C-alpha positions in Angstrom: -16.0 0.0 -21.8 -17.1 -3.1 -24.9 -15.4 -5.8 -22.5 -17.4 -5.0 -20.0 -21.0 -4.2 -21.4 -23.0 -6.2 -24.1 -26.1 -4.9 -25.9 -28.9 -7.9 -27.4 -32.1 -7.3 -28.3 -32.5 -11.4 -26.5 -31.8 -9.9 -23.7 -33.4 -7.5 -22.0 -34.7 -6.2 -24.8 -31.5 -4.2 -25.9 -30.2 -3.0 -22.7 -27.1 -2.6 -21.9 -26.1 -5.3 -19.3 -22.4 -6.1 -17.7 -21.1 -9.2 -20.9 -21.9 -12.8 -19.8 -24.8 -11.7 -17.3 -28.4 -10.8 -17.6 -27.8 -7.6 -15.1 -27.9 -4.2 -16.3 -25.7 -1.2 -16.0 -28.5 0.7 -14.4 -28.5 -1.5 -11.6 -25.3 -0.6 -10.7 -25.7 2.8 -10.9 -28.8 2.6 -9.5 -27.2 1.4 -5.8 -24.4 3.9 -6.5 -26.6 6.9 -6.5 -28.9 5.5 -3.6 -25.1 5.1 -1.2 -24.7 2.2 -1.4 -21.3 1.1 -1.9 -19.9 -1.2 -5.0 -19.6 -3.7 -2.1 -22.7 -4.8 -1.8 -23.9 -4.5 -5.9 -21.4 -7.1 -6.0 -23.2 -8.8 -3.5 -26.2 -8.4 -4.8 -24.9 -9.1 -7.8 -22.1 -12.1 -7.6 -22.6 -12.9 -11.4 -20.6 -9.1 -12.1 -17.0 -9.3 -12.5 -15.0 -6.6 -9.7 -13.1 -5.5 -12.7 -16.0 -5.2 -15.0 -18.1 -2.8 -12.5 -14.9 -1.2 -11.0 -14.3 -0.3 -15.3 -18.0 0.6 -16.1 -17.2 3.3 -13.2 -14.5 4.8 -14.8 -15.5 4.9 -17.7 -18.3 6.6 -17.1 -17.0 9.4 -15.1 -14.1 9.3 -18.2 -17.1 10.5 -20.3 -19.1 12.9 -18.1 -16.0 14.6 -17.2 -15.6 14.7 -20.9 -19.0 16.4 -21.6 -18.4 18.4 -18.7 -15.1 19.9 -20.5 -17.0 20.6 -23.8 
């Protein structure tokens, strides 16, 4: 996921964001948790590349599955 994410104290106080943007990853998950489709998130945040958003979701899913299997 490092290709899609950056974190710097100079950008939103170190909050993880999509690389090259000021869009927090948390915003993506807030949209999804509210039942919004990925397309709505991407429409609202056009600086986030669709492939990056999908990669973040896939990585989060894999980490969750790994944690639940432990």
